[in-house]
NUKOLMI-155272 format. One record per residue (C-alpha): residue number from 0; residue in one letter; x, y, z. Coordinates in nm, 4 decimals, padded with zeros to 6 digits. Layout:
N
<tinu><i>NUM</i><aa>A</aa><X>X</X><Y>Y</Y><Z>Z</Z></tinu>
...
This chain:
258
<tinu><i>0</i><aa>M</aa><X>04.6081</X><Y>21.7587</Y><Z>09.1988</Z></tinu>
<tinu><i>1</i><aa>S</aa><X>04.9436</X><Y>21.7786</Y><Z>09.3683</Z></tinu>
<tinu><i>2</i><aa>A</aa><X>05.2321</X><Y>21.5459</Y><Z>09.2883</Z></tinu>
<tinu><i>3</i><aa>F</aa><X>05.1932</X><Y>21.3890</Y><Z>09.6315</Z></tinu>
<tinu><i>4</i><aa>G</aa><X>04.8265</X><Y>21.3118</Y><Z>09.5686</Z></tinu>
<tinu><i>5</i><aa>T</aa><X>04.9058</X><Y>21.1612</Y><Z>09.2299</Z></tinu>
<tinu><i>6</i><aa>N</aa><X>05.1739</X><Y>20.9420</Y><Z>09.3829</Z></tinu>
<tinu><i>7</i><aa>V</aa><X>04.9302</X><Y>20.8189</Y><Z>09.6505</Z></tinu>
<tinu><i>8</i><aa>I</aa><X>04.6754</X><Y>20.7236</Y><Z>09.3850</Z></tinu>
<tinu><i>9</i><aa>H</aa><X>04.9321</X><Y>20.5274</Y><Z>09.1856</Z></tinu>
<tinu><i>10</i><aa>V</aa><X>05.0620</X><Y>20.3530</Y><Z>09.4950</Z></tinu>
<tinu><i>11</i><aa>K</aa><X>04.7068</X><Y>20.2489</Y><Z>09.5873</Z></tinu>
<tinu><i>12</i><aa>R</aa><X>04.6464</X><Y>20.1322</Y><Z>09.2306</Z></tinu>
<tinu><i>13</i><aa>Y</aa><X>04.9689</X><Y>19.9344</Y><Z>09.2376</Z></tinu>
<tinu><i>14</i><aa>F</aa><X>04.8741</X><Y>19.7508</Y><Z>09.5565</Z></tinu>
<tinu><i>15</i><aa>V</aa><X>04.5271</X><Y>19.6771</Y><Z>09.4199</Z></tinu>
<tinu><i>16</i><aa>Q</aa><X>04.6848</X><Y>19.5265</Y><Z>09.1050</Z></tinu>
<tinu><i>17</i><aa>T</aa><X>04.9330</X><Y>19.3336</Y><Z>09.3161</Z></tinu>
<tinu><i>18</i><aa>D</aa><X>04.6487</X><Y>19.1957</Y><Z>09.5274</Z></tinu>
<tinu><i>19</i><aa>C</aa><X>04.4669</X><Y>19.0838</Y><Z>09.2135</Z></tinu>
<tinu><i>20</i><aa>Y</aa><X>04.7696</X><Y>18.8986</Y><Z>09.0853</Z></tinu>
<tinu><i>21</i><aa>T</aa><X>04.8223</X><Y>18.7422</Y><Z>09.4258</Z></tinu>
<tinu><i>22</i><aa>T</aa><X>04.4622</X><Y>18.6227</Y><Z>09.4228</Z></tinu>
<tinu><i>23</i><aa>T</aa><X>04.5084</X><Y>18.4803</Y><Z>09.0709</Z></tinu>
<tinu><i>24</i><aa>F</aa><X>04.8176</X><Y>18.2923</Y><Z>09.1782</Z></tinu>
<tinu><i>25</i><aa>C</aa><X>04.6447</X><Y>18.1575</Y><Z>09.4887</Z></tinu>
<tinu><i>26</i><aa>N</aa><X>04.3564</X><Y>18.0389</Y><Z>09.2735</Z></tinu>
<tinu><i>27</i><aa>S</aa><X>04.5999</X><Y>17.8510</Y><Z>09.0559</Z></tinu>
<tinu><i>28</i><aa>C</aa><X>04.7413</X><Y>17.6879</Y><Z>09.3656</Z></tinu>
<tinu><i>29</i><aa>T</aa><X>04.3978</X><Y>17.5473</Y><Z>09.4483</Z></tinu>
<tinu><i>30</i><aa>R</aa><X>04.4248</X><Y>17.3288</Y><Z>09.1389</Z></tinu>
<tinu><i>31</i><aa>I</aa><X>04.6542</X><Y>17.0962</Y><Z>09.3315</Z></tinu>
<tinu><i>32</i><aa>E</aa><X>04.4217</X><Y>17.0633</Y><Z>09.6304</Z></tinu>
<tinu><i>33</i><aa>N</aa><X>04.2848</X><Y>16.7369</Y><Z>09.4921</Z></tinu>
<tinu><i>34</i><aa>L</aa><X>04.6344</X><Y>16.5957</Y><Z>09.4388</Z></tinu>
<tinu><i>35</i><aa>P</aa><X>04.6614</X><Y>16.4322</Y><Z>09.7869</Z></tinu>
<tinu><i>36</i><aa>C</aa><X>04.3262</X><Y>16.2572</Y><Z>09.7334</Z></tinu>
<tinu><i>37</i><aa>E</aa><X>04.4328</X><Y>16.1331</Y><Z>09.3893</Z></tinu>
<tinu><i>38</i><aa>L</aa><X>04.7655</X><Y>16.0124</Y><Z>09.5288</Z></tinu>
<tinu><i>39</i><aa>Q</aa><X>04.5912</X><Y>15.8351</Y><Z>09.8159</Z></tinu>
<tinu><i>40</i><aa>R</aa><X>04.3581</X><Y>15.6663</Y><Z>09.5708</Z></tinu>
<tinu><i>41</i><aa>N</aa><X>04.6447</X><Y>15.5429</Y><Z>09.3527</Z></tinu>
<tinu><i>42</i><aa>F</aa><X>04.8493</X><Y>15.4246</Y><Z>09.6488</Z></tinu>
<tinu><i>43</i><aa>T</aa><X>04.5432</X><Y>15.2392</Y><Z>09.7845</Z></tinu>
<tinu><i>44</i><aa>L</aa><X>04.4995</X><Y>15.0667</Y><Z>09.4474</Z></tinu>
<tinu><i>45</i><aa>M</aa><X>04.8679</X><Y>14.9739</Y><Z>09.4432</Z></tinu>
<tinu><i>46</i><aa>R</aa><X>04.8394</X><Y>14.8294</Y><Z>09.7935</Z></tinu>
<tinu><i>47</i><aa>D</aa><X>04.5339</X><Y>14.6316</Y><Z>09.6822</Z></tinu>
<tinu><i>48</i><aa>L</aa><X>04.7317</X><Y>14.4934</Y><Z>09.3868</Z></tinu>
<tinu><i>49</i><aa>D</aa><X>05.0092</X><Y>14.3922</Y><Z>09.6249</Z></tinu>
<tinu><i>50</i><aa>N</aa><X>04.7645</X><Y>14.2067</Y><Z>09.8473</Z></tinu>
<tinu><i>51</i><aa>R</aa><X>04.6064</X><Y>14.0288</Y><Z>09.5505</Z></tinu>
<tinu><i>52</i><aa>T</aa><X>04.9512</X><Y>13.9305</Y><Z>09.4253</Z></tinu>
<tinu><i>53</i><aa>E</aa><X>05.0452</X><Y>13.7876</Y><Z>09.7637</Z></tinu>
<tinu><i>54</i><aa>E</aa><X>04.7211</X><Y>13.5855</Y><Z>09.7651</Z></tinu>
<tinu><i>55</i><aa>K</aa><X>04.8009</X><Y>13.4439</Y><Z>09.4237</Z></tinu>
<tinu><i>56</i><aa>K</aa><X>05.1544</X><Y>13.3591</Y><Z>09.5327</Z></tinu>
<tinu><i>57</i><aa>G</aa><X>05.0090</X><Y>13.1635</Y><Z>09.8258</Z></tinu>
<tinu><i>58</i><aa>E</aa><X>04.7738</X><Y>12.9882</Y><Z>09.5850</Z></tinu>
<tinu><i>59</i><aa>I</aa><X>05.0681</X><Y>12.8979</Y><Z>09.3587</Z></tinu>
<tinu><i>60</i><aa>D</aa><X>05.2645</X><Y>12.7547</Y><Z>09.6508</Z></tinu>
<tinu><i>61</i><aa>K</aa><X>04.9665</X><Y>12.5461</Y><Z>09.7568</Z></tinu>
<tinu><i>62</i><aa>L</aa><X>04.9068</X><Y>12.4153</Y><Z>09.4011</Z></tinu>
<tinu><i>63</i><aa>A</aa><X>05.2759</X><Y>12.3343</Y><Z>09.3626</Z></tinu>
<tinu><i>64</i><aa>E</aa><X>05.2843</X><Y>12.1391</Y><Z>09.6885</Z></tinu>
<tinu><i>65</i><aa>E</aa><X>04.9735</X><Y>11.9419</Y><Z>09.5883</Z></tinu>
<tinu><i>66</i><aa>Y</aa><X>05.1226</X><Y>11.8661</Y><Z>09.2480</Z></tinu>
<tinu><i>67</i><aa>I</aa><X>05.4527</X><Y>11.7451</Y><Z>09.3920</Z></tinu>
<tinu><i>68</i><aa>A</aa><X>05.2798</X><Y>11.5324</Y><Z>09.6514</Z></tinu>
<tinu><i>69</i><aa>N</aa><X>05.0388</X><Y>11.3650</Y><Z>09.4099</Z></tinu>
<tinu><i>70</i><aa>V</aa><X>05.2252</X><Y>11.3726</Y><Z>09.0795</Z></tinu>
<tinu><i>71</i><aa>K</aa><X>05.2867</X><Y>10.9998</Y><Z>09.0809</Z></tinu>
<tinu><i>72</i><aa>N</aa><X>04.9171</X><Y>10.9235</Y><Z>09.1249</Z></tinu>
<tinu><i>73</i><aa>L</aa><X>04.7876</X><Y>11.1736</Y><Z>08.8678</Z></tinu>
<tinu><i>74</i><aa>A</aa><X>04.6939</X><Y>11.0767</Y><Z>08.5187</Z></tinu>
<tinu><i>75</i><aa>S</aa><X>04.8446</X><Y>11.2599</Y><Z>08.2235</Z></tinu>
<tinu><i>76</i><aa>E</aa><X>04.5380</X><Y>11.4797</Y><Z>08.1742</Z></tinu>
<tinu><i>77</i><aa>Q</aa><X>04.5253</X><Y>11.5609</Y><Z>08.5443</Z></tinu>
<tinu><i>78</i><aa>R</aa><X>04.8892</X><Y>11.6672</Y><Z>08.5417</Z></tinu>
<tinu><i>79</i><aa>V</aa><X>04.8290</X><Y>11.8967</Y><Z>08.2492</Z></tinu>
<tinu><i>80</i><aa>E</aa><X>04.5230</X><Y>12.0421</Y><Z>08.4198</Z></tinu>
<tinu><i>81</i><aa>H</aa><X>04.7112</X><Y>12.0984</Y><Z>08.7445</Z></tinu>
<tinu><i>82</i><aa>L</aa><X>05.0056</X><Y>12.2625</Y><Z>08.5682</Z></tinu>
<tinu><i>83</i><aa>Q</aa><X>04.7643</X><Y>12.4815</Y><Z>08.3757</Z></tinu>
<tinu><i>84</i><aa>K</aa><X>04.6198</X><Y>12.6078</Y><Z>08.7031</Z></tinu>
<tinu><i>85</i><aa>I</aa><X>04.9674</X><Y>12.7012</Y><Z>08.8219</Z></tinu>
<tinu><i>86</i><aa>Q</aa><X>05.0416</X><Y>12.8711</Y><Z>08.4915</Z></tinu>
<tinu><i>87</i><aa>N</aa><X>04.7175</X><Y>13.0706</Y><Z>08.5113</Z></tinu>
<tinu><i>88</i><aa>A</aa><X>04.8007</X><Y>13.1821</Y><Z>08.8626</Z></tinu>
<tinu><i>89</i><aa>Y</aa><X>05.1452</X><Y>13.2968</Y><Z>08.7485</Z></tinu>
<tinu><i>90</i><aa>S</aa><X>04.9865</X><Y>13.4895</Y><Z>08.4592</Z></tinu>
<tinu><i>91</i><aa>K</aa><X>04.7495</X><Y>13.6586</Y><Z>08.7006</Z></tinu>
<tinu><i>92</i><aa>C</aa><X>05.0437</X><Y>13.7642</Y><Z>08.9204</Z></tinu>
<tinu><i>93</i><aa>K</aa><X>05.2173</X><Y>13.9129</Y><Z>08.6196</Z></tinu>
<tinu><i>94</i><aa>E</aa><X>04.9004</X><Y>14.0973</Y><Z>08.5244</Z></tinu>
<tinu><i>95</i><aa>F</aa><X>04.8795</X><Y>14.2473</Y><Z>08.8746</Z></tinu>
<tinu><i>96</i><aa>S</aa><X>05.2414</X><Y>14.3516</Y><Z>08.8533</Z></tinu>
<tinu><i>97</i><aa>D</aa><X>05.1915</X><Y>14.5164</Y><Z>08.5132</Z></tinu>
<tinu><i>98</i><aa>D</aa><X>04.8902</X><Y>14.7053</Y><Z>08.6468</Z></tinu>
<tinu><i>99</i><aa>K</aa><X>05.0914</X><Y>14.8244</Y><Z>08.9428</Z></tinu>
<tinu><i>100</i><aa>V</aa><X>05.3715</X><Y>14.9511</Y><Z>08.7190</Z></tinu>
<tinu><i>101</i><aa>Q</aa><X>05.1186</X><Y>15.1239</Y><Z>08.4967</Z></tinu>
<tinu><i>102</i><aa>L</aa><X>04.9581</X><Y>15.2864</Y><Z>08.7973</Z></tinu>
<tinu><i>103</i><aa>A</aa><X>05.2940</X><Y>15.4028</Y><Z>08.9305</Z></tinu>
<tinu><i>104</i><aa>M</aa><X>05.3792</X><Y>15.5621</Y><Z>08.5936</Z></tinu>
<tinu><i>105</i><aa>Q</aa><X>05.0416</X><Y>15.7377</Y><Z>08.5820</Z></tinu>
<tinu><i>106</i><aa>T</aa><X>05.0999</X><Y>15.8684</Y><Z>08.9365</Z></tinu>
<tinu><i>107</i><aa>Y</aa><X>05.4412</X><Y>16.0045</Y><Z>08.8361</Z></tinu>
<tinu><i>108</i><aa>E</aa><X>05.2922</X><Y>16.1745</Y><Z>08.5309</Z></tinu>
<tinu><i>109</i><aa>M</aa><X>05.0110</X><Y>16.3252</Y><Z>08.7390</Z></tinu>
<tinu><i>110</i><aa>V</aa><X>05.2509</X><Y>16.4772</Y><Z>08.9950</Z></tinu>
<tinu><i>111</i><aa>D</aa><X>05.4879</X><Y>16.5979</Y><Z>08.7226</Z></tinu>
<tinu><i>112</i><aa>K</aa><X>05.1972</X><Y>16.7655</Y><Z>08.5380</Z></tinu>
<tinu><i>113</i><aa>H</aa><X>05.0886</X><Y>16.9528</Y><Z>08.8539</Z></tinu>
<tinu><i>114</i><aa>I</aa><X>05.4471</X><Y>17.0666</Y><Z>08.9206</Z></tinu>
<tinu><i>115</i><aa>R</aa><X>05.4954</X><Y>17.1975</Y><Z>08.5659</Z></tinu>
<tinu><i>116</i><aa>R</aa><X>05.1594</X><Y>17.3760</Y><Z>08.5758</Z></tinu>
<tinu><i>117</i><aa>L</aa><X>05.2441</X><Y>17.5392</Y><Z>08.9084</Z></tinu>
<tinu><i>118</i><aa>D</aa><X>05.5845</X><Y>17.6480</Y><Z>08.7749</Z></tinu>
<tinu><i>119</i><aa>A</aa><X>05.4157</X><Y>17.8029</Y><Z>08.4730</Z></tinu>
<tinu><i>120</i><aa>D</aa><X>05.1645</X><Y>17.9918</Y><Z>08.6864</Z></tinu>
<tinu><i>121</i><aa>L</aa><X>05.4414</X><Y>18.1117</Y><Z>08.9155</Z></tinu>
<tinu><i>122</i><aa>A</aa><X>05.6503</X><Y>18.2388</Y><Z>08.6243</Z></tinu>
<tinu><i>123</i><aa>R</aa><X>05.3482</X><Y>18.4128</Y><Z>08.4698</Z></tinu>
<tinu><i>124</i><aa>F</aa><X>05.2629</X><Y>18.5765</Y><Z>08.8008</Z></tinu>
<tinu><i>125</i><aa>E</aa><X>05.6187</X><Y>18.7002</Y><Z>08.8550</Z></tinu>
<tinu><i>126</i><aa>N</aa><X>05.6451</X><Y>18.8317</Y><Z>08.5000</Z></tinu>
<tinu><i>127</i><aa>E</aa><X>05.3180</X><Y>19.0207</Y><Z>08.5144</Z></tinu>
<tinu><i>128</i><aa>L</aa><X>05.4042</X><Y>19.1617</Y><Z>08.8540</Z></tinu>
<tinu><i>129</i><aa>K</aa><X>05.7392</X><Y>19.2850</Y><Z>08.7249</Z></tinu>
<tinu><i>130</i><aa>E</aa><X>05.5777</X><Y>19.4531</Y><Z>08.4245</Z></tinu>
<tinu><i>131</i><aa>K</aa><X>05.3129</X><Y>19.6232</Y><Z>08.6376</Z></tinu>
<tinu><i>132</i><aa>L</aa><X>05.5751</X><Y>19.7378</Y><Z>08.8843</Z></tinu>
<tinu><i>133</i><aa>E</aa><X>05.7802</X><Y>19.9021</Y><Z>08.6098</Z></tinu>
<tinu><i>134</i><aa>V</aa><X>05.4751</X><Y>20.0636</Y><Z>08.4465</Z></tinu>
<tinu><i>135</i><aa>S</aa><X>05.3450</X><Y>20.1911</Y><Z>08.7820</Z></tinu>
<tinu><i>136</i><aa>Y</aa><X>05.6831</X><Y>20.3387</Y><Z>08.8739</Z></tinu>
<tinu><i>137</i><aa>D</aa><X>05.7255</X><Y>20.5109</Y><Z>08.5365</Z></tinu>
<tinu><i>138</i><aa>S</aa><X>05.3728</X><Y>20.6538</Y><Z>08.5557</Z></tinu>
<tinu><i>139</i><aa>T</aa><X>05.4274</X><Y>20.7802</Y><Z>08.9059</Z></tinu>
<tinu><i>140</i><aa>E</aa><X>05.7494</X><Y>20.9576</Y><Z>08.8033</Z></tinu>
<tinu><i>141</i><aa>G</aa><X>05.6072</X><Y>21.1031</Y><Z>08.4827</Z></tinu>
<tinu><i>142</i><aa>R</aa><X>05.2770</X><Y>21.2304</Y><Z>08.6268</Z></tinu>
<tinu><i>143</i><aa>G</aa><X>05.4106</X><Y>21.3456</Y><Z>08.9589</Z></tinu>
<tinu><i>144</i><aa>L</aa><X>05.5873</X><Y>21.6447</Y><Z>08.7961</Z></tinu>
<tinu><i>145</i><aa>K</aa><X>05.4180</X><Y>21.9219</Y><Z>08.6020</Z></tinu>
<tinu><i>146</i><aa>K</aa><X>05.5618</X><Y>22.0497</Y><Z>08.2779</Z></tinu>
<tinu><i>147</i><aa>N</aa><X>05.6870</X><Y>22.3696</Y><Z>08.4376</Z></tinu>
<tinu><i>148</i><aa>D</aa><X>05.8489</X><Y>22.1706</Y><Z>08.7144</Z></tinu>
<tinu><i>149</i><aa>V</aa><X>06.0203</X><Y>21.9504</Y><Z>08.4587</Z></tinu>
<tinu><i>150</i><aa>R</aa><X>06.1390</X><Y>22.2552</Y><Z>08.2600</Z></tinu>
<tinu><i>151</i><aa>G</aa><X>06.2662</X><Y>22.4240</Y><Z>08.5780</Z></tinu>
<tinu><i>152</i><aa>L</aa><X>06.4356</X><Y>22.1067</Y><Z>08.6933</Z></tinu>
<tinu><i>153</i><aa>R</aa><X>06.6086</X><Y>22.0730</Y><Z>08.3580</Z></tinu>
<tinu><i>154</i><aa>E</aa><X>06.7270</X><Y>22.4358</Y><Z>08.3746</Z></tinu>
<tinu><i>155</i><aa>K</aa><X>06.8610</X><Y>22.3827</Y><Z>08.7246</Z></tinu>
<tinu><i>156</i><aa>R</aa><X>07.0363</X><Y>22.0658</Y><Z>08.6168</Z></tinu>
<tinu><i>157</i><aa>G</aa><X>07.1811</X><Y>22.2496</Y><Z>08.3186</Z></tinu>
<tinu><i>158</i><aa>S</aa><X>07.3162</X><Y>22.5366</Y><Z>08.5303</Z></tinu>
<tinu><i>159</i><aa>R</aa><X>07.4524</X><Y>22.3180</Y><Z>08.8082</Z></tinu>
<tinu><i>160</i><aa>G</aa><X>07.5468</X><Y>22.0100</Y><Z>08.6152</Z></tinu>
<tinu><i>161</i><aa>R</aa><X>07.8129</X><Y>22.1520</Y><Z>08.3812</Z></tinu>
<tinu><i>162</i><aa>G</aa><X>08.1449</X><Y>21.9873</Y><Z>08.4200</Z></tinu>
<tinu><i>163</i><aa>R</aa><X>07.9962</X><Y>21.6719</Y><Z>08.5751</Z></tinu>
<tinu><i>164</i><aa>K</aa><X>07.9838</X><Y>21.3280</Y><Z>08.4189</Z></tinu>
<tinu><i>165</i><aa>G</aa><X>07.6083</X><Y>21.3318</Y><Z>08.3642</Z></tinu>
<tinu><i>166</i><aa>S</aa><X>07.2786</X><Y>21.4582</Y><Z>08.4846</Z></tinu>
<tinu><i>167</i><aa>D</aa><X>07.2003</X><Y>21.1212</Y><Z>08.6432</Z></tinu>
<tinu><i>168</i><aa>E</aa><X>07.4337</X><Y>21.2060</Y><Z>08.9297</Z></tinu>
<tinu><i>169</i><aa>D</aa><X>07.2160</X><Y>21.5109</Y><Z>09.0174</Z></tinu>
<tinu><i>170</i><aa>S</aa><X>06.8929</X><Y>21.3093</Y><Z>09.0383</Z></tinu>
<tinu><i>171</i><aa>P</aa><X>06.7865</X><Y>21.2333</Y><Z>09.3966</Z></tinu>
<tinu><i>172</i><aa>R</aa><X>06.5856</X><Y>20.9442</Y><Z>09.2644</Z></tinu>
<tinu><i>173</i><aa>K</aa><X>06.8920</X><Y>20.7986</Y><Z>09.0964</Z></tinu>
<tinu><i>174</i><aa>K</aa><X>07.0948</X><Y>20.8342</Y><Z>09.4131</Z></tinu>
<tinu><i>175</i><aa>K</aa><X>06.8182</X><Y>20.6695</Y><Z>09.6102</Z></tinu>
<tinu><i>176</i><aa>M</aa><X>06.7843</X><Y>20.3905</Y><Z>09.3622</Z></tinu>
<tinu><i>177</i><aa>K</aa><X>07.1600</X><Y>20.3271</Y><Z>09.3734</Z></tinu>
<tinu><i>178</i><aa>N</aa><X>07.1434</X><Y>20.2845</Y><Z>09.7501</Z></tinu>
<tinu><i>179</i><aa>S</aa><X>06.8278</X><Y>20.0719</Y><Z>09.7566</Z></tinu>
<tinu><i>180</i><aa>P</aa><X>06.7550</X><Y>19.7401</Y><Z>09.5796</Z></tinu>
<tinu><i>181</i><aa>D</aa><X>06.5355</X><Y>19.7454</Y><Z>09.2710</Z></tinu>
<tinu><i>182</i><aa>L</aa><X>06.2236</X><Y>19.5415</Y><Z>09.3400</Z></tinu>
<tinu><i>183</i><aa>S</aa><X>06.1657</X><Y>19.4742</Y><Z>08.9742</Z></tinu>
<tinu><i>184</i><aa>D</aa><X>06.5184</X><Y>19.3347</Y><Z>08.9334</Z></tinu>
<tinu><i>185</i><aa>A</aa><X>06.4564</X><Y>19.1027</Y><Z>09.2263</Z></tinu>
<tinu><i>186</i><aa>L</aa><X>06.1782</X><Y>18.9307</Y><Z>09.0355</Z></tinu>
<tinu><i>187</i><aa>L</aa><X>06.2565</X><Y>18.6483</Y><Z>08.8005</Z></tinu>
<tinu><i>188</i><aa>P</aa><X>06.2512</X><Y>18.7598</Y><Z>08.4375</Z></tinu>
<tinu><i>189</i><aa>M</aa><X>06.1331</X><Y>18.4168</Y><Z>08.3214</Z></tinu>
<tinu><i>190</i><aa>Q</aa><X>05.8570</X><Y>18.4147</Y><Z>08.0653</Z></tinu>
<tinu><i>191</i><aa>P</aa><X>05.5641</X><Y>18.1728</Y><Z>08.1006</Z></tinu>
<tinu><i>192</i><aa>S</aa><X>05.6525</X><Y>18.0103</Y><Z>07.7704</Z></tinu>
<tinu><i>193</i><aa>D</aa><X>05.9979</X><Y>17.9297</Y><Z>07.9078</Z></tinu>
<tinu><i>194</i><aa>V</aa><X>05.8415</X><Y>17.7104</Y><Z>08.1756</Z></tinu>
<tinu><i>195</i><aa>L</aa><X>05.5829</X><Y>17.5558</Y><Z>07.9462</Z></tinu>
<tinu><i>196</i><aa>D</aa><X>05.8603</X><Y>17.4601</Y><Z>07.7062</Z></tinu>
<tinu><i>197</i><aa>M</aa><X>06.0869</X><Y>17.3507</Y><Z>07.9912</Z></tinu>
<tinu><i>198</i><aa>P</aa><X>06.2266</X><Y>17.0029</Y><Z>07.9157</Z></tinu>
<tinu><i>199</i><aa>V</aa><X>06.1495</X><Y>16.7152</Y><Z>08.1439</Z></tinu>
<tinu><i>200</i><aa>D</aa><X>06.4188</X><Y>16.5974</Y><Z>08.3792</Z></tinu>
<tinu><i>201</i><aa>P</aa><X>06.7091</X><Y>16.4985</Y><Z>08.1519</Z></tinu>
<tinu><i>202</i><aa>N</aa><X>06.7806</X><Y>16.2028</Y><Z>08.3825</Z></tinu>
<tinu><i>203</i><aa>E</aa><X>06.4314</X><Y>16.0604</Y><Z>08.3249</Z></tinu>
<tinu><i>204</i><aa>P</aa><X>06.4454</X><Y>15.7470</Y><Z>08.1105</Z></tinu>
<tinu><i>205</i><aa>T</aa><X>06.2793</X><Y>15.7308</Y><Z>07.7705</Z></tinu>
<tinu><i>206</i><aa>Y</aa><X>06.0711</X><Y>15.4471</Y><Z>07.6295</Z></tinu>
<tinu><i>207</i><aa>C</aa><X>05.8763</X><Y>15.3349</Y><Z>07.3271</Z></tinu>
<tinu><i>208</i><aa>L</aa><X>05.9522</X><Y>15.3625</Y><Z>06.9567</Z></tinu>
<tinu><i>209</i><aa>C</aa><X>05.9172</X><Y>15.7415</Y><Z>06.9830</Z></tinu>
<tinu><i>210</i><aa>H</aa><X>06.1963</X><Y>15.7620</Y><Z>07.2453</Z></tinu>
<tinu><i>211</i><aa>Q</aa><X>05.9831</X><Y>15.9801</Y><Z>07.4736</Z></tinu>
<tinu><i>212</i><aa>V</aa><X>05.9282</X><Y>15.9739</Y><Z>07.8513</Z></tinu>
<tinu><i>213</i><aa>S</aa><X>05.6448</X><Y>15.7798</Y><Z>08.0054</Z></tinu>
<tinu><i>214</i><aa>Y</aa><X>05.2964</X><Y>15.9281</Y><Z>07.9769</Z></tinu>
<tinu><i>215</i><aa>G</aa><X>04.9415</X><Y>15.8026</Y><Z>07.9480</Z></tinu>
<tinu><i>216</i><aa>E</aa><X>04.8749</X><Y>15.4304</Y><Z>07.9222</Z></tinu>
<tinu><i>217</i><aa>M</aa><X>05.1680</X><Y>15.2063</Y><Z>07.8388</Z></tinu>
<tinu><i>218</i><aa>I</aa><X>05.2194</X><Y>14.8358</Y><Z>07.7834</Z></tinu>
<tinu><i>219</i><aa>G</aa><X>05.5220</X><Y>14.6208</Y><Z>07.8531</Z></tinu>
<tinu><i>220</i><aa>C</aa><X>05.6702</X><Y>14.3777</Y><Z>07.5992</Z></tinu>
<tinu><i>221</i><aa>D</aa><X>05.6709</X><Y>14.0172</Y><Z>07.7236</Z></tinu>
<tinu><i>222</i><aa>N</aa><X>06.0134</X><Y>13.9553</Y><Z>07.5732</Z></tinu>
<tinu><i>223</i><aa>P</aa><X>06.2514</X><Y>13.9727</Y><Z>07.8736</Z></tinu>
<tinu><i>224</i><aa>D</aa><X>06.5341</X><Y>14.0756</Y><Z>07.6368</Z></tinu>
<tinu><i>225</i><aa>C</aa><X>06.3394</X><Y>14.3585</Y><Z>07.4754</Z></tinu>
<tinu><i>226</i><aa>P</aa><X>06.5700</X><Y>14.6663</Y><Z>07.4681</Z></tinu>
<tinu><i>227</i><aa>I</aa><X>06.2790</X><Y>14.9118</Y><Z>07.4920</Z></tinu>
<tinu><i>228</i><aa>E</aa><X>06.0428</X><Y>14.7255</Y><Z>07.7310</Z></tinu>
<tinu><i>229</i><aa>W</aa><X>05.7608</X><Y>14.9821</Y><Z>07.7540</Z></tinu>
<tinu><i>230</i><aa>F</aa><X>05.5454</X><Y>15.1344</Y><Z>07.4796</Z></tinu>
<tinu><i>231</i><aa>H</aa><X>05.2711</X><Y>15.3975</Y><Z>07.4563</Z></tinu>
<tinu><i>232</i><aa>F</aa><X>04.9365</X><Y>15.2575</Y><Z>07.3479</Z></tinu>
<tinu><i>233</i><aa>A</aa><X>04.9038</X><Y>15.5052</Y><Z>07.0617</Z></tinu>
<tinu><i>234</i><aa>C</aa><X>05.2517</X><Y>15.4282</Y><Z>06.9246</Z></tinu>
<tinu><i>235</i><aa>V</aa><X>05.1700</X><Y>15.0553</Y><Z>06.8865</Z></tinu>
<tinu><i>236</i><aa>D</aa><X>04.8068</X><Y>15.1055</Y><Z>06.7732</Z></tinu>
<tinu><i>237</i><aa>L</aa><X>04.6460</X><Y>14.9793</Y><Z>07.0935</Z></tinu>
<tinu><i>238</i><aa>A</aa><X>04.3272</X><Y>15.1104</Y><Z>07.2518</Z></tinu>
<tinu><i>239</i><aa>T</aa><X>04.3024</X><Y>14.8588</Y><Z>07.5387</Z></tinu>
<tinu><i>240</i><aa>K</aa><X>04.5375</X><Y>14.6150</Y><Z>07.6990</Z></tinu>
<tinu><i>241</i><aa>P</aa><X>04.5336</X><Y>14.2838</Y><Z>07.5050</Z></tinu>
<tinu><i>242</i><aa>K</aa><X>04.4773</X><Y>13.9536</Y><Z>07.6829</Z></tinu>
<tinu><i>243</i><aa>G</aa><X>04.7639</X><Y>13.7165</Y><Z>07.7163</Z></tinu>
<tinu><i>244</i><aa>K</aa><X>05.1206</X><Y>13.7878</Y><Z>07.6148</Z></tinu>
<tinu><i>245</i><aa>W</aa><X>05.2054</X><Y>14.0871</Y><Z>07.3970</Z></tinu>
<tinu><i>246</i><aa>F</aa><X>05.5217</X><Y>14.1497</Y><Z>07.1984</Z></tinu>
<tinu><i>247</i><aa>C</aa><X>05.6322</X><Y>14.4790</Y><Z>07.0491</Z></tinu>
<tinu><i>248</i><aa>P</aa><X>05.6660</X><Y>14.5149</Y><Z>06.6687</Z></tinu>
<tinu><i>249</i><aa>R</aa><X>06.0428</X><Y>14.4654</Y><Z>06.6745</Z></tinu>
<tinu><i>250</i><aa>C</aa><X>06.0329</X><Y>14.1551</Y><Z>06.8940</Z></tinu>
<tinu><i>251</i><aa>T</aa><X>05.7475</X><Y>14.0183</Y><Z>06.6811</Z></tinu>
<tinu><i>252</i><aa>Q</aa><X>05.9642</X><Y>14.0466</Y><Z>06.3685</Z></tinu>
<tinu><i>253</i><aa>D</aa><X>06.2578</X><Y>13.8836</Y><Z>06.5477</Z></tinu>
<tinu><i>254</i><aa>R</aa><X>06.0383</X><Y>13.5939</Y><Z>06.6572</Z></tinu>
<tinu><i>255</i><aa>K</aa><X>05.9150</X><Y>13.5447</Y><Z>06.2996</Z></tinu>
<tinu><i>256</i><aa>K</aa><X>06.2733</X><Y>13.5330</Y><Z>06.1721</Z></tinu>
<tinu><i>257</i><aa>K</aa><X>06.3561</X><Y>13.2576</Y><Z>06.4183</Z></tinu>
């Protein structure tokens, strides 16, 4: 087979490989197709929590007005009962707010996970494409010339290239490559592991006793002066959200000392 025919075969093979990698990358992109639906669901839940909070706030205002208007005529037990209703309504509002914050953190984590996965797939695709491009080009160059042609080319270079800086200056391919951009160099040399190990945004705040960013289910300490505020369930040995107020281990120790 002639050198031209060999080159055509390798070019076709290269484009077939490139098309396969493009298809693989496009398939990875389909992973985020459900993201808008998931975001819409979370935002709908957050809006519902807002509406329920507003309803409770209206209930609190109504209970407070009734209490102020009738406090003089209420017995001691009735006052305690009325105040307990107001307190329960406030607790419910706080529960809705905590759920909304938790949902917002889960939404952030979900979007961040999809972005990091897409970055990893993109880096893997670019790295594989670069490697295949280099292998295909080397194979085309090596197989496109017969041994006799290579020997004759070397002899010609040896007879004509004496006194020059190097044989690279005599190579038409080298001259062409100097005048045209290298496609392989235009691709990012980033390895997939570099993206997978890429740190989270350094400006993102850290929480919990482990000093890590927010992920999974978290719970807020009911101490308004808690320096950490939010904790991962696993780090504080929780499987579900406890009822009533919850204090972190440090704040619990401080409360016992007092």
